[in-house]
KOLKOL-865218 format. One record per residue (C-alpha): residue number from 1; residue in three letters; z, x, y. Coordinates in steps of 0.05 Angstrom, whole numbers, plus 5000, padded with zeros to 4 digits. Each point is the difference from the previous one (the first is absolute). Layout:
BEGIN
<r><nr>NUM</nr><rest>ALA</rest><zz>Z</zz><xx>X</xx><yy>Y</yy></r>
...
***
This chain:
BEGIN
<r><nr>1</nr><rest>ARG</rest><zz>6728</zz><xx>5299</xx><yy>2376</yy></r>
<r><nr>2</nr><rest>HIS</rest><zz>4923</zz><xx>4983</xx><yy>5009</yy></r>
<r><nr>3</nr><rest>ARG</rest><zz>4953</zz><xx>5055</xx><yy>4991</yy></r>
<r><nr>4</nr><rest>PRO</rest><zz>4936</zz><xx>4997</xx><yy>5040</yy></r>
<r><nr>5</nr><rest>GLU</rest><zz>4935</zz><xx>4992</xx><yy>4962</yy></r>
<r><nr>6</nr><rest>VAL</rest><zz>4963</zz><xx>5062</xx><yy>4997</yy></r>
<r><nr>7</nr><rest>GLY</rest><zz>4936</zz><xx>4968</xx><yy>4969</yy></r>
<r><nr>8</nr><rest>PRO</rest><zz>4977</zz><xx>4987</xx><yy>4931</yy></r>
<r><nr>9</nr><rest>SER</rest><zz>4997</zz><xx>5059</xx><yy>4955</yy></r>
<r><nr>10</nr><rest>LEU</rest><zz>4929</zz><xx>5023</xx><yy>4980</yy></r>
<r><nr>11</nr><rest>THR</rest><zz>4974</zz><xx>5021</xx><yy>4935</yy></r>
<r><nr>12</nr><rest>ALA</rest><zz>4940</zz><xx>5040</xx><yy>4983</yy></r>
<r><nr>13</nr><rest>THR</rest><zz>4960</zz><xx>4939</xx><yy>4991</yy></r>
<r><nr>14</nr><rest>ASP</rest><zz>5018</zz><xx>4961</xx><yy>5063</yy></r>
<r><nr>15</nr><rest>SER</rest><zz>4950</zz><xx>5039</xx><yy>5043</yy></r>
<r><nr>16</nr><rest>ILE</rest><zz>4942</zz><xx>4997</xx><yy>4947</yy></r>
<r><nr>17</nr><rest>PRO</rest><zz>4978</zz><xx>4926</xx><yy>4982</yy></r>
<r><nr>18</nr><rest>ARG</rest><zz>5010</zz><xx>4982</xx><yy>4931</yy></r>
<r><nr>19</nr><rest>ARG</rest><zz>4929</zz><xx>4982</xx><yy>4988</yy></r>
<r><nr>20</nr><rest>LEU</rest><zz>4986</zz><xx>5076</xx><yy>5005</yy></r>
<r><nr>21</nr><rest>LEU</rest><zz>5047</zz><xx>5019</xx><yy>4944</yy></r>
<r><nr>22</nr><rest>PRO</rest><zz>4956</zz><xx>4990</xx><yy>4941</yy></r>
<r><nr>23</nr><rest>ARG</rest><zz>4947</zz><xx>5041</xx><yy>5041</yy></r>
<r><nr>24</nr><rest>ILE</rest><zz>5051</zz><xx>5056</xx><yy>5010</yy></r>
<r><nr>25</nr><rest>ALA</rest><zz>5014</zz><xx>4999</xx><yy>4928</yy></r>
<r><nr>26</nr><rest>LEU</rest><zz>4927</zz><xx>5004</xx><yy>4977</yy></r>
<r><nr>27</nr><rest>VAL</rest><zz>4987</zz><xx>5062</xx><yy>5052</yy></r>
<r><nr>28</nr><rest>ALA</rest><zz>5062</zz><xx>5035</xx><yy>4976</yy></r>
<r><nr>29</nr><rest>ALA</rest><zz>4969</zz><xx>4989</xx><yy>4926</yy></r>
<r><nr>30</nr><rest>LEU</rest><zz>4933</zz><xx>5026</xx><yy>5027</yy></r>
<r><nr>31</nr><rest>THR</rest><zz>5033</zz><xx>5061</xx><yy>5027</yy></r>
<r><nr>32</nr><rest>ALA</rest><zz>5032</zz><xx>5011</xx><yy>4930</yy></r>
<r><nr>33</nr><rest>VAL</rest><zz>4929</zz><xx>4991</xx><yy>4970</yy></r>
<r><nr>34</nr><rest>ALA</rest><zz>4968</zz><xx>5051</xx><yy>5049</yy></r>
<r><nr>35</nr><rest>ALA</rest><zz>5052</zz><xx>5050</xx><yy>4978</yy></r>
<r><nr>36</nr><rest>HIS</rest><zz>4976</zz><xx>5004</xx><yy>4932</yy></r>
<r><nr>37</nr><rest>LEU</rest><zz>4927</zz><xx>5002</xx><yy>5023</yy></r>
<r><nr>38</nr><rest>ARG</rest><zz>5008</zz><xx>5080</xx><yy>5012</yy></r>
<r><nr>39</nr><rest>ILE</rest><zz>4974</zz><xx>5069</xx><yy>4996</yy></r>
<r><nr>40</nr><rest>PRO</rest><zz>5056</zz><xx>5042</xx><yy>4984</yy></r>
<r><nr>41</nr><rest>LEU</rest><zz>5008</zz><xx>5063</xx><yy>5048</yy></r>
<r><nr>42</nr><rest>PRO</rest><zz>5060</zz><xx>5048</xx><yy>5013</yy></r>
<r><nr>43</nr><rest>TYR</rest><zz>5057</zz><xx>4965</xx><yy>5039</yy></r>
<r><nr>44</nr><rest>VAL</rest><zz>4960</zz><xx>4940</xx><yy>5029</yy></r>
<r><nr>45</nr><rest>PRO</rest><zz>4951</zz><xx>4963</xx><yy>4953</yy></r>
<r><nr>46</nr><rest>LEU</rest><zz>4937</zz><xx>4965</xx><yy>5025</yy></r>
<r><nr>47</nr><rest>THR</rest><zz>5011</zz><xx>4926</xx><yy>5001</yy></r>
<r><nr>48</nr><rest>LEU</rest><zz>4974</zz><xx>4936</xx><yy>5030</yy></r>
<r><nr>49</nr><rest>GLN</rest><zz>5069</zz><xx>4986</xx><yy>5031</yy></r>
<r><nr>50</nr><rest>PRO</rest><zz>4983</zz><xx>5017</xx><yy>5073</yy></r>
<r><nr>51</nr><rest>ALA</rest><zz>4945</zz><xx>4950</xx><yy>4998</yy></r>
<r><nr>52</nr><rest>VAL</rest><zz>5042</zz><xx>4945</xx><yy>4972</yy></r>
<r><nr>53</nr><rest>VAL</rest><zz>5052</zz><xx>5015</xx><yy>5051</yy></r>
<r><nr>54</nr><rest>CYS</rest><zz>4945</zz><xx>4992</xx><yy>5058</yy></r>
<r><nr>55</nr><rest>LEU</rest><zz>4984</zz><xx>4932</xx><yy>4966</yy></r>
<r><nr>56</nr><rest>ALA</rest><zz>5071</zz><xx>4982</xx><yy>5001</yy></r>
<r><nr>57</nr><rest>GLY</rest><zz>5002</zz><xx>5006</xx><yy>5079</yy></r>
<r><nr>58</nr><rest>LEU</rest><zz>4933</zz><xx>4974</xx><yy>5010</yy></r>
<r><nr>59</nr><rest>TRP</rest><zz>5009</zz><xx>4931</xx><yy>4956</yy></r>
<r><nr>60</nr><rest>LEU</rest><zz>5074</zz><xx>4987</xx><yy>5007</yy></r>
<r><nr>61</nr><rest>GLY</rest><zz>5014</zz><xx>5031</xx><yy>5069</yy></r>
<r><nr>62</nr><rest>SER</rest><zz>5052</zz><xx>5054</xx><yy>5021</yy></r>
<r><nr>63</nr><rest>ARG</rest><zz>5062</zz><xx>4969</xx><yy>4977</yy></r>
<r><nr>64</nr><rest>ALA</rest><zz>4979</zz><xx>4968</xx><yy>4936</yy></r>
<r><nr>65</nr><rest>GLY</rest><zz>4956</zz><xx>5065</xx><yy>4980</yy></r>
<r><nr>66</nr><rest>ALA</rest><zz>5056</zz><xx>5044</xx><yy>5012</yy></r>
<r><nr>67</nr><rest>MET</rest><zz>5046</zz><xx>4953</xx><yy>4957</yy></r>
<r><nr>68</nr><rest>SER</rest><zz>4951</zz><xx>5003</xx><yy>4944</yy></r>
<r><nr>69</nr><rest>GLN</rest><zz>5004</zz><xx>5076</xx><yy>4999</yy></r>
<r><nr>70</nr><rest>LEU</rest><zz>5078</zz><xx>4999</xx><yy>5005</yy></r>
<r><nr>71</nr><rest>VAL</rest><zz>4999</zz><xx>4952</xx><yy>4937</yy></r>
<r><nr>72</nr><rest>TYR</rest><zz>4956</zz><xx>5048</xx><yy>4964</yy></r>
<r><nr>73</nr><rest>VAL</rest><zz>5045</zz><xx>5063</xx><yy>5014</yy></r>
<r><nr>74</nr><rest>ILE</rest><zz>5065</zz><xx>4960</xx><yy>4984</yy></r>
<r><nr>75</nr><rest>VAL</rest><zz>4968</zz><xx>4975</xx><yy>4935</yy></r>
<r><nr>76</nr><rest>GLY</rest><zz>4982</zz><xx>5072</xx><yy>4981</yy></r>
<r><nr>77</nr><rest>LEU</rest><zz>5069</zz><xx>5027</xx><yy>5018</yy></r>
<r><nr>78</nr><rest>VAL</rest><zz>5033</zz><xx>4949</xx><yy>4959</yy></r>
<r><nr>79</nr><rest>GLY</rest><zz>4964</zz><xx>5027</xx><yy>4942</yy></r>
<r><nr>80</nr><rest>PHE</rest><zz>4936</zz><xx>4965</xx><yy>4987</yy></r>
<r><nr>81</nr><rest>PRO</rest><zz>4943</zz><xx>5047</xx><yy>4985</yy></r>
<r><nr>82</nr><rest>VAL</rest><zz>4958</zz><xx>4982</xx><yy>5060</yy></r>
<r><nr>83</nr><rest>PHE</rest><zz>4990</zz><xx>5071</xx><yy>5034</yy></r>
<r><nr>84</nr><rest>ALA</rest><zz>4947</zz><xx>5050</xx><yy>4979</yy></r>
<r><nr>85</nr><rest>LYS</rest><zz>5047</zz><xx>5034</xx><yy>4955</yy></r>
<r><nr>86</nr><rest>GLY</rest><zz>5053</zz><xx>4944</xx><yy>4978</yy></r>
<r><nr>87</nr><rest>GLY</rest><zz>5056</zz><xx>4973</xx><yy>5038</yy></r>
<r><nr>88</nr><rest>GLY</rest><zz>5076</zz><xx>5007</xx><yy>5008</yy></r>
<r><nr>89</nr><rest>PRO</rest><zz>5049</zz><xx>5025</xx><yy>5051</yy></r>
<r><nr>90</nr><rest>GLN</rest><zz>4985</zz><xx>5072</xx><yy>4983</yy></r>
<r><nr>91</nr><rest>TYR</rest><zz>4927</zz><xx>4988</xx><yy>5028</yy></r>
<r><nr>92</nr><rest>VAL</rest><zz>5028</zz><xx>5016</xx><yy>5069</yy></r>
<r><nr>93</nr><rest>LEU</rest><zz>5000</zz><xx>5075</xx><yy>4974</yy></r>
<r><nr>94</nr><rest>GLU</rest><zz>4922</zz><xx>4994</xx><yy>4990</yy></r>
<r><nr>95</nr><rest>PRO</rest><zz>4957</zz><xx>5043</xx><yy>5047</yy></r>
<r><nr>96</nr><rest>SER</rest><zz>4959</zz><xx>4937</xx><yy>5016</yy></r>
<r><nr>97</nr><rest>PHE</rest><zz>5060</zz><xx>4952</xx><yy>5016</yy></r>
<r><nr>98</nr><rest>GLY</rest><zz>4989</zz><xx>5010</xx><yy>5074</yy></r>
<r><nr>99</nr><rest>TYR</rest><zz>4930</zz><xx>4966</xx><yy>4995</yy></r>
<r><nr>100</nr><rest>LEU</rest><zz>5034</zz><xx>4939</xx><yy>4966</yy></r>
<r><nr>101</nr><rest>ILE</rest><zz>5050</zz><xx>4997</xx><yy>5055</yy></r>
<r><nr>102</nr><rest>GLY</rest><zz>4942</zz><xx>5006</xx><yy>5053</yy></r>
<r><nr>103</nr><rest>PHE</rest><zz>4966</zz><xx>4939</xx><yy>4969</yy></r>
<r><nr>104</nr><rest>ILE</rest><zz>5050</zz><xx>4955</xx><yy>5032</yy></r>
<r><nr>105</nr><rest>PRO</rest><zz>4990</zz><xx>5022</xx><yy>5072</yy></r>
<r><nr>106</nr><rest>GLY</rest><zz>4926</zz><xx>5012</xx><yy>4988</yy></r>
<r><nr>107</nr><rest>ALA</rest><zz>4989</zz><xx>4928</xx><yy>4977</yy></r>
<r><nr>108</nr><rest>PHE</rest><zz>5039</zz><xx>4978</xx><yy>5062</yy></r>
<r><nr>109</nr><rest>THR</rest><zz>4957</zz><xx>5043</xx><yy>5049</yy></r>
<r><nr>110</nr><rest>VAL</rest><zz>4935</zz><xx>4977</xx><yy>4972</yy></r>
<r><nr>111</nr><rest>GLY</rest><zz>5024</zz><xx>4924</xx><yy>5006</yy></r>
<r><nr>112</nr><rest>TYR</rest><zz>5026</zz><xx>5013</xx><yy>5073</yy></r>
<r><nr>113</nr><rest>ILE</rest><zz>4936</zz><xx>5035</xx><yy>5028</yy></r>
<r><nr>114</nr><rest>ALA</rest><zz>4952</zz><xx>4955</xx><yy>4963</yy></r>
<r><nr>115</nr><rest>GLY</rest><zz>5042</zz><xx>4938</xx><yy>5026</yy></r>
<r><nr>116</nr><rest>GLY</rest><zz>4955</zz><xx>4939</xx><yy>5004</yy></r>
<r><nr>117</nr><rest>ARG</rest><zz>4943</zz><xx>5034</xx><yy>5026</yy></r>
<r><nr>118</nr><rest>ASP</rest><zz>4943</zz><xx>5002</xx><yy>4945</yy></r>
<r><nr>119</nr><rest>THR</rest><zz>4951</zz><xx>5053</xx><yy>5028</yy></r>
<r><nr>120</nr><rest>PHE</rest><zz>4981</zz><xx>5052</xx><yy>4949</yy></r>
<r><nr>121</nr><rest>ARG</rest><zz>5012</zz><xx>5055</xx><yy>5053</yy></r>
<r><nr>122</nr><rest>ARG</rest><zz>5079</zz><xx>4973</xx><yy>5007</yy></r>
<r><nr>123</nr><rest>THR</rest><zz>4998</zz><xx>4993</xx><yy>4928</yy></r>
<r><nr>124</nr><rest>LEU</rest><zz>4983</zz><xx>5071</xx><yy>4989</yy></r>
<r><nr>125</nr><rest>LEU</rest><zz>5045</zz><xx>5028</xx><yy>5052</yy></r>
<r><nr>126</nr><rest>ALA</rest><zz>5059</zz><xx>4962</xx><yy>4965</yy></r>
<r><nr>127</nr><rest>VAL</rest><zz>4981</zz><xx>5033</xx><yy>4932</yy></r>
<r><nr>128</nr><rest>GLY</rest><zz>4993</zz><xx>5070</xx><yy>5032</yy></r>
<r><nr>129</nr><rest>ALA</rest><zz>5068</zz><xx>4993</xx><yy>5033</yy></r>
<r><nr>130</nr><rest>GLY</rest><zz>5032</zz><xx>4973</xx><yy>4936</yy></r>
<r><nr>131</nr><rest>LEU</rest><zz>4978</zz><xx>5057</xx><yy>4959</yy></r>
<r><nr>132</nr><rest>LEU</rest><zz>5024</zz><xx>5045</xx><yy>5056</yy></r>
<r><nr>133</nr><rest>VAL</rest><zz>5068</zz><xx>4974</xx><yy>4992</yy></r>
<r><nr>134</nr><rest>ILE</rest><zz>4997</zz><xx>5002</xx><yy>4921</yy></r>
<r><nr>135</nr><rest>TYR</rest><zz>4978</zz><xx>5075</xx><yy>5003</yy></r>
<r><nr>136</nr><rest>LEU</rest><zz>5051</zz><xx>5015</xx><yy>5052</yy></r>
<r><nr>137</nr><rest>VAL</rest><zz>5058</zz><xx>4974</xx><yy>4962</yy></r>
<r><nr>138</nr><rest>GLY</rest><zz>4971</zz><xx>5024</xx><yy>4934</yy></r>
<r><nr>139</nr><rest>VAL</rest><zz>4988</zz><xx>5075</xx><yy>5022</yy></r>
<r><nr>140</nr><rest>ILE</rest><zz>5069</zz><xx>5000</xx><yy>5031</yy></r>
<r><nr>141</nr><rest>GLY</rest><zz>5029</zz><xx>4977</xx><yy>4935</yy></r>
<r><nr>142</nr><rest>LEU</rest><zz>4958</zz><xx>5050</xx><yy>4961</yy></r>
<r><nr>143</nr><rest>TYR</rest><zz>5022</zz><xx>5061</xx><yy>5039</yy></r>
<r><nr>144</nr><rest>ALA</rest><zz>5074</zz><xx>4978</xx><yy>4994</yy></r>
<r><nr>145</nr><rest>ASN</rest><zz>4994</zz><xx>4990</xx><yy>4927</yy></r>
<r><nr>146</nr><rest>LEU</rest><zz>4963</zz><xx>5069</xx><yy>4986</yy></r>
<r><nr>147</nr><rest>ARG</rest><zz>5046</zz><xx>5038</xx><yy>5047</yy></r>
<r><nr>148</nr><rest>PHE</rest><zz>5064</zz><xx>4969</xx><yy>4985</yy></r>
<r><nr>149</nr><rest>ILE</rest><zz>4996</zz><xx>4966</xx><yy>4932</yy></r>
<r><nr>150</nr><rest>VAL</rest><zz>4952</zz><xx>5043</xx><yy>4959</yy></r>
<r><nr>151</nr><rest>ALA</rest><zz>5018</zz><xx>5061</xx><yy>5045</yy></r>
<r><nr>152</nr><rest>SER</rest><zz>4927</zz><xx>5021</xx><yy>4997</yy></r>
<r><nr>153</nr><rest>ASP</rest><zz>4981</zz><xx>5060</xx><yy>5042</yy></r>
<r><nr>154</nr><rest>LEU</rest><zz>4930</zz><xx>4966</xx><yy>5024</yy></r>
<r><nr>155</nr><rest>SER</rest><zz>4982</zz><xx>5008</xx><yy>5072</yy></r>
<r><nr>156</nr><rest>LEU</rest><zz>4998</zz><xx>4945</xx><yy>5046</yy></r>
<r><nr>157</nr><rest>THR</rest><zz>4922</zz><xx>5009</xx><yy>5002</yy></r>
<r><nr>158</nr><rest>HIS</rest><zz>4997</zz><xx>4991</xx><yy>4922</yy></r>
<r><nr>159</nr><rest>ILE</rest><zz>5043</zz><xx>4941</xx><yy>5002</yy></r>
<r><nr>160</nr><rest>LEU</rest><zz>4959</zz><xx>4967</xx><yy>5052</yy></r>
<r><nr>161</nr><rest>GLN</rest><zz>4933</zz><xx>5013</xx><yy>4961</yy></r>
<r><nr>162</nr><rest>LEU</rest><zz>5032</zz><xx>4969</xx><yy>4940</yy></r>
<r><nr>163</nr><rest>GLY</rest><zz>5027</zz><xx>4942</xx><yy>5039</yy></r>
<r><nr>164</nr><rest>LEU</rest><zz>4938</zz><xx>4987</xx><yy>5039</yy></r>
<r><nr>165</nr><rest>ALA</rest><zz>4955</zz><xx>5010</xx><yy>4940</yy></r>
<r><nr>166</nr><rest>PRO</rest><zz>4988</zz><xx>4924</xx><yy>4983</yy></r>
<r><nr>167</nr><rest>LEU</rest><zz>4991</zz><xx>4985</xx><yy>5073</yy></r>
<r><nr>168</nr><rest>PRO</rest><zz>4918</zz><xx>5003</xx><yy>5002</yy></r>
<r><nr>169</nr><rest>LYS</rest><zz>5000</zz><xx>4952</xx><yy>4940</yy></r>
<r><nr>170</nr><rest>ASP</rest><zz>5047</zz><xx>4951</xx><yy>5033</yy></r>
<r><nr>171</nr><rest>LEU</rest><zz>4958</zz><xx>5002</xx><yy>5068</yy></r>
<r><nr>172</nr><rest>LEU</rest><zz>4939</zz><xx>4980</xx><yy>4962</yy></r>
<r><nr>173</nr><rest>ILE</rest><zz>5038</zz><xx>4946</xx><yy>4958</yy></r>
<r><nr>174</nr><rest>GLY</rest><zz>5036</zz><xx>4979</xx><yy>5064</yy></r>
<r><nr>175</nr><rest>GLY</rest><zz>4931</zz><xx>4980</xx><yy>5025</yy></r>
<r><nr>176</nr><rest>GLY</rest><zz>4988</zz><xx>4953</xx><yy>4944</yy></r>
<r><nr>177</nr><rest>ALA</rest><zz>5074</zz><xx>4977</xx><yy>5008</yy></r>
<r><nr>178</nr><rest>ALA</rest><zz>4986</zz><xx>4982</xx><yy>5071</yy></r>
<r><nr>179</nr><rest>TRP</rest><zz>4936</zz><xx>4959</xx><yy>4977</yy></r>
<r><nr>180</nr><rest>ALA</rest><zz>5037</zz><xx>4966</xx><yy>4947</yy></r>
<r><nr>181</nr><rest>GLY</rest><zz>5061</zz><xx>4986</xx><yy>5038</yy></r>
<r><nr>182</nr><rest>ARG</rest><zz>4954</zz><xx>4964</xx><yy>5055</yy></r>
<r><nr>183</nr><rest>ARG</rest><zz>4969</zz><xx>4959</xx><yy>4942</yy></r>
<r><nr>184</nr><rest>LEU</rest><zz>5067</zz><xx>4985</xx><yy>4968</yy></r>
<r><nr>185</nr><rest>ARG</rest><zz>5029</zz><xx>4972</xx><yy>5064</yy></r>
<r><nr>186</nr><rest>SER</rest><zz>4941</zz><xx>4956</xx><yy>5014</yy></r>
<r><nr>187</nr><rest>SER</rest><zz>4997</zz><xx>4974</xx><yy>4928</yy></r>
<r><nr>188</nr><rest>LEU</rest><zz>5076</zz><xx>4990</xx><yy>4988</yy></r>
<r><nr>189</nr><rest>PRO</rest><zz>5033</zz><xx>4994</xx><yy>5069</yy></r>
<r><nr>190</nr><rest>LEU</rest><zz>5070</zz><xx>4996</xx><yy>5004</yy></r>
***
């Protein structure tokens, strides 16, 4: 019997031009470097990673930016010490793991909202929305970890305070990321 053609199978790289693959790897590596530039705090350390995530979306666009963060998370879960406290599959039990997962939709959101529009206002809006996504996923992950894995008796208010503690720093640095992202896009266009 003849089977009807369903269409070609797609791989992860089919939707992303091959010329972007080195840039995806570069941004994933920069995210790893930013993880080690940190100020240790309980549960959620201060790092420069959210700024790099925003740059990923601004420079690479939504899909390639998200792919760079997916590569980063997979490399860390495989066992390379690219996360703030190391790496390996056990890292899913870390209180800050939700933020790492949030990097993927965060970069996508930044790239999607920024689109091809190169106004500073639009770029700031994109960065703000991306940070909101990162923190939403991160705080949900922090809450789930502290309540169900660590079995902490911390109140929801206290968990929110812990989870949102780095936000003012990220909002400040986000303005710089918006400016740098616009410059990067004009200097090194895709």
